[in-house]
Structure formats: C-alpha cells, structure tokens
Backbone as JSON, one array per atom type, in Angstrom:
{
  "sequence": "MAAAKIKKGDNVVVRSGKDKGRTGTVLQVLPQEEKVVVSGVNVAARHRKPTQQNPQGGIDRREAPMHISKVSLADPKDGKATRVRFETVDGKKVRVAVKSGEKIDG",
  "N": [[-17.39, 31.17, 47.42], [-17.19, 34.16, 45.48], [-19.79, 36.36, 43.83], [-19.97, 36.63, 40.46], [-18.62, 39.18, 38.65], [-18.09, 39.62, 35.84], [-19.8, 38.66, 33.08], [-21.01, 36.14, 30.74], [-21.57, 37.25, 27.56], [-21.4, 39.93, 28.25], [-20.13, 43.37, 27.41], [-16.89, 44.51, 27.49], [-13.7, 46.01, 28.4], [-10.47, 45.97, 27.25], [-7.94, 46.0, 29.61], [-4.77, 45.95, 29.68], [-1.86, 44.81, 28.26], [-1.37, 43.4, 24.97], [-3.39, 43.84, 23.72], [-4.58, 46.51, 24.62], [-6.99, 48.76, 25.31], [-9.16, 47.92, 23.56], [-12.16, 46.75, 22.63], [-15.1, 44.41, 23.45], [-17.18, 41.39, 23.01], [-17.98, 39.24, 25.74], [-17.35, 36.15, 25.22], [-17.21, 33.37, 26.61], [-16.77, 32.24, 30.11], [-14.03, 31.44, 32.18], [-14.23, 30.21, 35.61], [-12.9, 28.72, 37.28], [-10.47, 28.84, 36.54], [-9.98, 31.73, 36.17], [-10.35, 33.07, 33.86], [-11.15, 34.84, 30.77], [-12.77, 34.48, 27.4], [-12.9, 36.83, 24.82], [-14.55, 38.05, 22.3], [-12.38, 38.78, 19.24], [-10.42, 39.54, 20.25], [-7.31, 38.76, 21.85], [-6.36, 37.21, 19.75], [-5.05, 34.02, 18.48], [-3.07, 32.21, 16.59], [-2.77, 29.32, 15.29], [-1.13, 27.21, 13.35], [-1.87, 24.69, 11.23], [-1.47, 21.38, 9.63], [-2.25, 19.78, 6.57], [-4.61, 17.41, 6.98], [-7.06, 14.39, 6.78], [-9.67, 15.15, 7.05], [-9.19, 18.03, 6.91], [-8.13, 18.59, 4.24], [-6.86, 21.08, 3.23], [-5.24, 22.57, 4.93], [-3.56, 24.9, 6.86], [-3.67, 28.58, 8.22], [-5.05, 28.65, 11.56], [-7.19, 30.75, 13.17], [-8.07, 32.02, 16.44], [-9.96, 33.16, 19.31], [-8.02, 33.28, 22.2], [-8.02, 32.29, 25.67], [-8.19, 35.13, 28.33], [-6.66, 36.5, 31.35], [-9.04, 37.56, 33.72], [-8.48, 40.09, 35.32], [-7.43, 41.43, 33.34], [-9.51, 42.77, 32.0], [-12.13, 45.15, 31.98], [-15.36, 45.41, 32.88], [-17.66, 47.36, 30.33], [-18.81, 50.49, 30.69], [-22.3, 51.13, 30.41], [-23.26, 53.55, 29.79], [-21.12, 55.27, 28.68], [-19.05, 53.7, 27.53], [-16.75, 53.45, 28.34], [-14.5, 51.97, 30.39], [-15.26, 50.34, 33.94], [-15.83, 49.89, 37.36], [-17.62, 47.76, 39.19], [-20.15, 47.08, 41.22], [-22.66, 45.52, 43.63], [-25.9, 45.97, 44.4], [-28.94, 45.78, 46.07], [-32.06, 45.67, 44.59], [-35.27, 45.9, 44.82], [-35.41, 43.44, 46.66], [-33.7, 41.88, 44.35], [-30.58, 41.12, 43.65], [-28.34, 43.11, 42.05], [-26.17, 44.03, 39.36], [-24.27, 47.22, 39.15], [-22.72, 49.96, 37.38], [-20.16, 51.23, 38.8], [-18.91, 53.85, 38.24], [-20.95, 55.74, 36.69], [-23.45, 54.5, 37.78], [-25.17, 53.39, 36.6], [-27.66, 50.9, 36.06], [-26.54, 47.25, 35.13], [-27.84, 44.73, 34.88], [-30.81, 43.42, 34.8]],
  "CA": [[-17.01, 31.81, 45.95], [-17.75, 35.7, 45.23], [-20.41, 36.46, 42.78], [-19.22, 36.86, 39.38], [-18.84, 40.72, 38.02], [-18.24, 39.78, 34.46], [-20.48, 37.4, 32.82], [-21.02, 35.81, 29.25], [-22.52, 38.57, 26.55], [-21.02, 41.44, 28.65], [-19.49, 44.29, 26.9], [-15.85, 44.48, 28.08], [-12.62, 46.68, 27.6], [-9.17, 45.34, 27.7], [-7.23, 47.37, 30.19], [-3.56, 45.84, 29.85], [-1.38, 43.69, 27.27], [-0.94, 43.94, 23.44], [-4.72, 44.55, 23.02], [-5.13, 47.25, 25.5], [-8.12, 49.59, 24.72], [-9.87, 47.22, 22.48], [-13.5, 46.31, 23.43], [-15.43, 43.1, 22.63], [-18.37, 40.76, 23.95], [-17.56, 38.12, 26.47], [-17.81, 34.59, 24.71], [-16.82, 32.45, 27.51], [-16.11, 32.71, 31.24], [-13.81, 30.05, 33.03], [-14.01, 30.64, 36.67], [-11.85, 28.11, 37.83], [-8.77, 29.17, 35.85], [-10.16, 33.1, 36.47], [-9.7, 33.47, 32.55], [-12.2, 35.07, 29.95], [-12.6, 34.77, 26.13], [-13.6, 38.02, 24.55], [-14.44, 38.2, 20.64], [-11.63, 39.9, 18.52], [-9.33, 39.91, 21.07], [-6.35, 37.91, 22.1], [-6.57, 36.03, 18.85], [-4.01, 33.02, 18.73], [-2.82, 31.63, 15.29], [-2.69, 27.68, 14.93], [-0.43, 26.57, 11.8], [-2.44, 23.24, 11.06], [-1.09, 20.22, 8.71], [-3.17, 19.2, 5.76], [-5.07, 16.22, 7.44], [-7.89, 13.89, 5.53], [-10.43, 16.11, 7.47], [-8.92, 19.38, 6.2], [-6.92, 18.55, 3.2], [-6.19, 22.45, 2.51], [-4.62, 22.73, 6.13], [-3.33, 26.58, 6.71], [-3.73, 29.03, 9.74], [-6.44, 28.67, 12.27], [-7.29, 31.92, 14.15], [-9.18, 32.03, 17.07], [-9.43, 33.7, 20.55], [-7.39, 32.64, 23.56], [-8.52, 32.75, 27.1], [-7.02, 35.6, 28.75], [-6.87, 36.62, 32.64], [-9.9, 38.16, 33.96], [-8.03, 41.1, 35.6], [-6.99, 42.26, 32.27], [-10.48, 43.37, 31.47], [-13.14, 45.59, 32.75], [-16.86, 45.73, 31.98], [-17.74, 48.43, 29.65], [-20.2, 51.49, 31.09], [-23.64, 50.84, 29.6], [-23.59, 54.84, 29.33], [-20.44, 55.84, 27.73], [-18.7, 52.7, 26.82], [-15.46, 53.3, 28.96], [-14.15, 51.02, 31.52], [-15.92, 50.97, 35.21], [-15.83, 48.9, 38.34], [-18.9, 46.8, 39.19], [-20.7, 46.89, 42.62], [-23.74, 45.21, 43.75], [-26.77, 46.71, 45.15], [-30.28, 45.16, 46.19], [-33.29, 46.52, 44.17], [-36.8, 45.17, 44.93], [-35.19, 42.16, 46.64], [-32.86, 41.08, 43.75], [-29.35, 41.51, 43.38], [-28.34, 43.81, 40.68], [-24.81, 44.77, 39.25], [-24.34, 48.33, 39.12], [-21.5, 50.39, 37.28], [-19.68, 52.36, 39.68], [-18.77, 55.29, 37.18], [-22.23, 55.96, 35.89], [-24.37, 54.34, 38.38], [-26.35, 52.33, 35.38], [-27.86, 49.16, 36.11], [-26.07, 46.57, 34.16], [-28.7, 43.83, 34.59], [-32.05, 43.19, 35.85]],
  "C": [[-17.78, 33.36, 46.04], [-18.53, 35.74, 44.01], [-19.81, 36.88, 41.65], [-19.48, 38.3, 38.82], [-18.85, 40.64, 36.56], [-18.6, 38.3, 33.99], [-20.48, 37.03, 31.35], [-21.95, 36.78, 28.74], [-22.18, 39.75, 27.35], [-20.25, 42.1, 27.74], [-18.01, 44.56, 27.62], [-14.61, 45.33, 27.28], [-11.43, 46.22, 28.32], [-8.13, 46.35, 28.31], [-5.66, 47.2, 30.17], [-3.17, 44.84, 28.93], [-1.36, 44.15, 25.89], [-2.36, 44.2, 23.07], [-5.46, 45.43, 23.96], [-5.79, 48.2, 24.74], [-8.96, 49.15, 23.74], [-10.98, 46.48, 23.08], [-14.04, 45.09, 22.51], [-16.6, 42.47, 23.76], [-17.72, 39.24, 24.75], [-18.23, 36.86, 25.93], [-18.0, 33.68, 25.45], [-16.16, 32.87, 28.78], [-15.57, 31.32, 31.85], [-13.37, 30.38, 34.03], [-13.08, 30.09, 37.34], [-10.38, 28.39, 37.54], [-8.76, 30.79, 35.95], [-9.68, 33.75, 35.08], [-11.46, 33.77, 32.05], [-11.97, 35.13, 28.48], [-13.59, 35.83, 25.85], [-13.02, 37.81, 23.0], [-13.49, 39.2, 20.07], [-10.7, 40.07, 19.25], [-8.51, 38.78, 21.68], [-6.38, 36.98, 21.1], [-4.92, 35.33, 18.75], [-4.23, 32.43, 17.17], [-2.05, 30.26, 15.31], [-2.09, 27.24, 13.49], [-0.94, 25.06, 11.73], [-1.95, 22.58, 9.5], [-2.09, 19.97, 8.11], [-3.5, 17.89, 6.47], [-6.12, 15.74, 6.29], [-9.36, 14.83, 5.8], [-10.1, 17.58, 6.73], [-7.84, 19.05, 5.48], [-5.94, 20.25, 2.88], [-5.07, 22.8, 3.7], [-4.56, 24.31, 6.24], [-3.61, 27.11, 7.99], [-4.99, 29.18, 10.27], [-6.2, 29.76, 13.34], [-8.46, 31.51, 14.79], [-9.01, 32.59, 18.47], [-9.01, 33.07, 21.53], [-7.89, 33.26, 24.7], [-7.3, 33.84, 27.63], [-7.65, 35.86, 30.45], [-7.95, 37.56, 32.75], [-9.71, 39.4, 34.48], [-7.49, 41.99, 34.67], [-8.22, 42.96, 31.6], [-11.48, 43.93, 32.47], [-14.51, 45.84, 32.27], [-16.69, 47.23, 31.77], [-19.19, 49.5, 30.22], [-21.33, 51.42, 30.04], [-23.69, 52.57, 29.17], [-22.41, 55.24, 28.2], [-19.18, 55.01, 27.05], [-16.98, 52.62, 27.36], [-15.6, 52.39, 30.1], [-14.72, 51.72, 32.85], [-15.54, 49.59, 35.94], [-17.24, 48.59, 38.26], [-19.19, 46.7, 40.84], [-22.27, 46.36, 42.69], [-24.59, 45.76, 44.63], [-28.15, 45.44, 44.84], [-31.44, 46.38, 45.82], [-34.26, 45.38, 44.11], [-36.26, 43.6, 45.28], [-34.22, 41.25, 46.14], [-31.5, 41.75, 43.81], [-28.93, 41.79, 42.24], [-26.87, 44.09, 40.34], [-25.27, 46.31, 38.75], [-22.99, 49.09, 38.63], [-21.07, 51.31, 38.21], [-19.51, 53.79, 38.87], [-20.17, 56.11, 36.98], [-23.19, 55.75, 36.66], [-25.64, 53.52, 37.78], [-26.55, 51.24, 36.02], [-27.51, 48.34, 35.22], [-27.1, 45.67, 33.75], [-29.78, 43.86, 35.17], [-32.88, 44.59, 35.85]]
}
C-alpha cells in the first residue's frame, strides 16, 4: 500500500463538486474506502424523528465522507492547492509541497 499523502489534521482544499474551493481540516481518513471527512465540507442533513433519548427530534447536520481524489493538500505558504511528493531528509521520509517546496511535516 502506498504512503498516505493526506493525513488527519491536514488543511485541504476541495477541488471538485458542490463544495469546490472551500477549505477545511481533515477530521478522519478512511483508507479502505478511499474517503476523507473534512470539517465544514459536504455537510449532510438527517431528519430525525423524536425519540425517548431525543424528544425534540429535528435536523441533524454532520460532515459526510467524500472521495480523497476531490481534495488536495493546502500549500503551507499560500493556502492554495498543491500536490505532494516524498523526500528523505536526515534519514526520515517527509512530505513536501510540490508548488512551494515547503515541508509539510517533520
């Protein structure tokens, strides 16, 4: 399996779909399904009936998973979308933004 280019806690930019251009932080990565959950993006509304635990009922809004190919890492320098490459620095594998050359972690 290839190394993960997008990880939990990364700032990402949505590249396509109804939320194109929006940015957010990755809350969860689902590698088996090739999906990510991004804060404030792809918000789905569930209409809930009143129950004993929730007598009010109402509309439940939460972020739904979206395909990982729809998001790109935000460049640490300017916040725009960038690709990621891996480099070895001091014997450690480090993610690097292709656009600016900035280290993303490490």
